[in-house]
C-alpha positions as CSV (number, residue, x, y, z in Angstrom):
1,M,-0.1,0.0,-0.3
2,S,1.4,3.4,-0.9
3,H,1.8,6.5,1.2
4,S,-1.4,7.9,-0.9
5,D,-2.9,5.3,-0.5
6,S,-2.8,5.1,3.4
7,E,-3.5,9.0,3.6
8,E,-6.7,8.2,1.7
9,K,-7.9,5.2,3.7
10,L,-6.9,7.6,6.6
11,Q,-9.4,10.1,5.5
12,E,-12.1,7.5,4.8
13,I,-11.6,6.4,8.8
14,Q,-11.9,10.4,10.0
15,E,-15.2,11.2,8.1
16,I,-16.6,7.9,9.2
17,L,-15.5,8.9,12.7
18,G,-17.1,12.4,12.2
19,K,-20.4,11.3,11.1
20,T,-20.4,8.5,14.0
21,W,-18.9,9.8,17.0
22,K,-22.0,10.9,18.5
23,I,-23.4,7.0,18.3
24,I,-20.4,5.7,19.7
25,V,-20.3,8.2,22.5
26,A,-23.9,7.4,23.5
27,V,-23.0,4.0,23.3
28,I,-19.8,4.5,25.8
29,I,-22.0,6.4,28.1
30,I,-25.0,3.6,27.8
31,G,-22.4,1.2,28.5
32,L,-20.7,2.7,31.9
33,L,-23.8,3.6,33.1
34,A,-25.3,0.0,32.9
35,F,-22.0,-0.9,34.3
36,W,-22.2,1.0,37.3
37,G,-25.7,0.7,37.3
38,W,-25.5,-3.2,37.7
39,R,-22.6,-2.3,40.5
40,Y,-24.6,-0.3,42.3
41,W,-27.8,-2.9,41.8
42,K,-25.5,-5.6,43.2
43,S,-24.3,-3.6,46.1
44,H,-27.7,-2.3,47.3
45,N,-29.4,-5.9,47.4
46,I,-26.4,-7.3,49.2
47,E,-26.7,-4.8,51.6
48,K,-30.9,-5.8,51.7
49,A,-30.2,-9.1,51.9
50,T,-27.7,-8.9,54.9
51,L,-29.9,-6.2,56.6
52,A,-32.9,-8.9,56.3
53,S,-30.8,-11.5,57.4
54,E,-30.1,-10.0,60.9
55,Q,-33.9,-8.7,61.0
56,Y,-34.6,-12.0,60.6
57,E,-32.4,-13.5,62.8
58,Q,-33.7,-11.1,65.6
59,L,-37.1,-12.0,65.0
60,I,-36.4,-16.1,65.3
61,S,-34.8,-15.0,68.7
62,K,-37.9,-13.8,69.6
63,L,-40.1,-16.9,69.2
64,N,-41.6,-17.8,72.5
65,N,-43.2,-21.1,72.3
66,D,-45.5,-19.9,75.5
67,D,-46.3,-17.0,73.9
68,P,-48.4,-16.8,70.7
69,T,-47.9,-13.3,69.7
70,S,-44.3,-13.5,69.9
71,I,-44.9,-14.4,66.2
72,D,-46.3,-11.5,64.9
73,G,-42.9,-9.8,64.0
74,L,-42.1,-12.3,62.0
75,V,-45.7,-12.3,60.3
76,K,-45.4,-8.5,59.5
77,F,-41.6,-9.2,58.3
78,A,-42.8,-11.7,56.1
79,D,-45.4,-9.6,54.6
80,Q,-43.3,-6.2,54.1
81,N,-39.6,-7.7,53.7
82,D,-39.2,-8.3,49.7
83,T,-35.8,-10.4,49.8
84,V,-35.8,-14.4,50.1
85,Y,-35.9,-13.9,54.1
86,S,-39.5,-13.5,53.9
87,L,-40.2,-16.4,52.5
88,F,-37.9,-18.3,55.4
89,A,-40.2,-16.0,57.2
90,D,-43.5,-17.4,55.9
91,L,-42.2,-20.9,56.2
92,K,-41.2,-20.6,60.1
93,A,-44.2,-18.7,61.3
94,A,-46.1,-21.2,59.3
95,Q,-44.5,-23.8,61.6
96,F,-45.4,-22.1,64.2
97,Y,-48.8,-21.3,63.7
98,V,-49.4,-25.3,63.9
99,E,-47.0,-26.4,66.9
100,N,-48.1,-23.6,68.6
101,K,-51.4,-22.0,68.1
102,K,-53.0,-24.6,66.6
103,D,-54.4,-22.4,63.4
104,Y,-54.1,-24.2,60.4
105,L,-55.8,-21.9,58.1
106,G,-53.2,-19.2,59.5
107,A,-50.5,-21.8,58.5
108,E,-52.3,-22.6,55.2
109,Q,-52.3,-18.6,54.0
110,L,-48.8,-17.6,55.3
111,L,-47.6,-21.5,53.0
112,I,-49.6,-19.8,50.3
113,S,-47.8,-16.5,50.7
114,A,-44.8,-18.1,50.7
115,S,-45.6,-20.4,47.4
116,K,-45.6,-17.1,45.2
117,K,-42.4,-15.9,46.4
118,T,-40.6,-18.6,44.8
119,D,-39.7,-20.7,41.3
120,S,-37.4,-23.1,42.8
121,E,-38.8,-26.7,42.2
122,P,-37.8,-28.1,45.8
123,L,-38.6,-25.2,47.8
124,L,-42.4,-25.7,46.1
125,A,-42.5,-29.2,46.8
126,I,-41.9,-29.0,50.4
127,I,-44.4,-25.8,50.6
128,N,-47.2,-27.7,48.7
129,I,-46.3,-31.0,50.8
130,R,-47.6,-28.6,53.6
131,I,-50.2,-27.0,52.3
132,A,-51.7,-30.7,51.3
133,R,-51.2,-31.6,54.8
134,L,-52.7,-28.8,56.6
135,E,-56.0,-28.5,54.4
136,Y,-56.0,-32.5,55.3
137,Q,-56.2,-31.4,58.7
138,L,-58.9,-28.8,57.8
139,G,-60.7,-31.3,56.3
140,K,-60.2,-30.0,52.7
141,Y,-59.5,-33.4,50.9
142,T,-60.3,-32.6,47.5
143,D,-57.5,-28.8,48.0
144,S,-55.6,-31.5,49.5
145,L,-55.3,-33.6,46.7
146,K,-55.1,-31.3,44.1
147,S,-52.2,-29.6,46.2
148,L,-50.4,-33.0,45.8
149,D,-50.8,-33.0,42.4
150,K,-48.7,-29.8,42.4
151,V,-45.0,-31.9,43.5
152,T,-44.5,-34.2,40.4
153,N,-40.4,-34.7,41.4
154,S,-40.1,-38.6,42.0
155,N,-38.1,-37.9,45.1
156,W,-41.0,-36.6,46.9
157,A,-43.7,-39.9,46.0
158,S,-43.7,-42.3,49.0
159,I,-44.3,-38.7,51.0
160,V,-46.9,-37.6,48.8
161,N,-48.5,-40.9,48.3
162,N,-48.4,-41.6,51.7
163,I,-50.3,-38.5,52.4
164,R,-52.5,-39.3,49.2
165,G,-53.7,-42.7,50.5
166,D,-54.5,-40.9,54.2
167,V,-56.9,-38.0,52.2
168,L,-58.6,-40.7,50.5
169,V,-59.3,-43.0,53.3
170,K,-61.2,-40.1,55.0
171,M,-63.0,-39.6,51.7
172,E,-64.0,-43.2,51.9
173,N,-62.4,-44.3,48.5
174,Y,-60.7,-47.2,49.8
175,P,-59.6,-49.0,46.8
176,L,-57.6,-45.7,45.5
177,A,-56.3,-45.2,48.9
178,C,-55.1,-48.5,48.6
179,N,-53.4,-47.9,45.6
180,A,-51.5,-44.4,47.2
181,Y,-50.1,-46.6,49.9
182,E,-48.6,-49.2,47.3
183,V,-47.4,-46.5,45.3
184,A,-45.8,-44.6,48.5
185,L,-44.3,-48.2,49.0
186,A,-42.8,-49.1,46.2
187,S,-41.2,-45.6,45.8
188,Q,-38.4,-46.5,48.6
189,P,-39.4,-45.0,51.7
190,T,-37.4,-44.6,54.8
191,P,-37.5,-47.7,57.6
192,E,-39.8,-45.8,59.8
193,L,-42.3,-44.3,57.2
194,E,-42.3,-47.8,55.7
195,K,-43.8,-49.2,58.9
196,D,-46.3,-47.0,58.9
197,I,-47.4,-47.1,56.0
198,K,-47.9,-50.9,55.8
199,I,-50.1,-50.5,58.6
200,K,-52.3,-48.0,56.8
201,L,-52.5,-50.3,53.9
202,N,-53.9,-53.1,55.9
203,Q,-56.5,-51.1,57.5
204,A,-57.3,-49.5,54.2
205,Q,-57.2,-53.4,52.5
206,Y,-59.5,-53.9,55.2
207,L,-62.0,-51.2,54.6
208,A,-62.2,-51.6,51.1
209,A,-63.4,-55.4,51.4
210,K,-65.6,-54.4,53.7
211,Q,-67.3,-51.8,51.4
212,L,-67.2,-53.8,48.6
213,Q,-68.9,-57.1,50.8
214,A,-71.7,-54.1,51.8
215,Q,-72.0,-53.2,48.0
216,R,-72.8,-56.4,46.6
217,I,-75.6,-56.8,49.7
218,L,-77.2,-53.5,48.3
219,V,-77.3,-54.9,45.1
220,N,-78.3,-58.3,45.7
221,D,-81.2,-56.8,47.7
């Protein structure tokens, strides 16, 4: 390439830059703003999470099993905070409601709130199982089955089908209850849970046979 050719190329570059410098500068400024904005956002959220963690731990330390009102601060925190500790607060408060206040409806509402704060499959499985148990306690058997249906991971099959069997027994659908218990047994439950399921399966099989016999008598009559 000759010197004159180099000069022509340089002139072309200068003309291009002259036409586009505003766009280039704008892109650079936007990039810098995005970078520093992200750093601020990250720093801001770390600070929020740290503060929320401290508040959460303080509220947990104030819980008193003999004082039902000691949970009020944690419930308020769960409602007003927008970090992951809001979810943890819902779960802890729901546990307190069940164990200390025997307020199953209140616990159910806290768990429903928790379910709306995460997309994590393991967490949602735990939450939906707990909701299903509470709905069972409240006699909301159809709702309980629907909550159990939301747990699709096979790792939870023994627990889910054990609860499903309990619900179906309450609904006097003993054949389906037997099926649920059998699935639970085939899903490698813990030794303690396996023993419990076997006892309930025997009882459900007895009730299913008795129910079938009663139906046959009605038909014959």
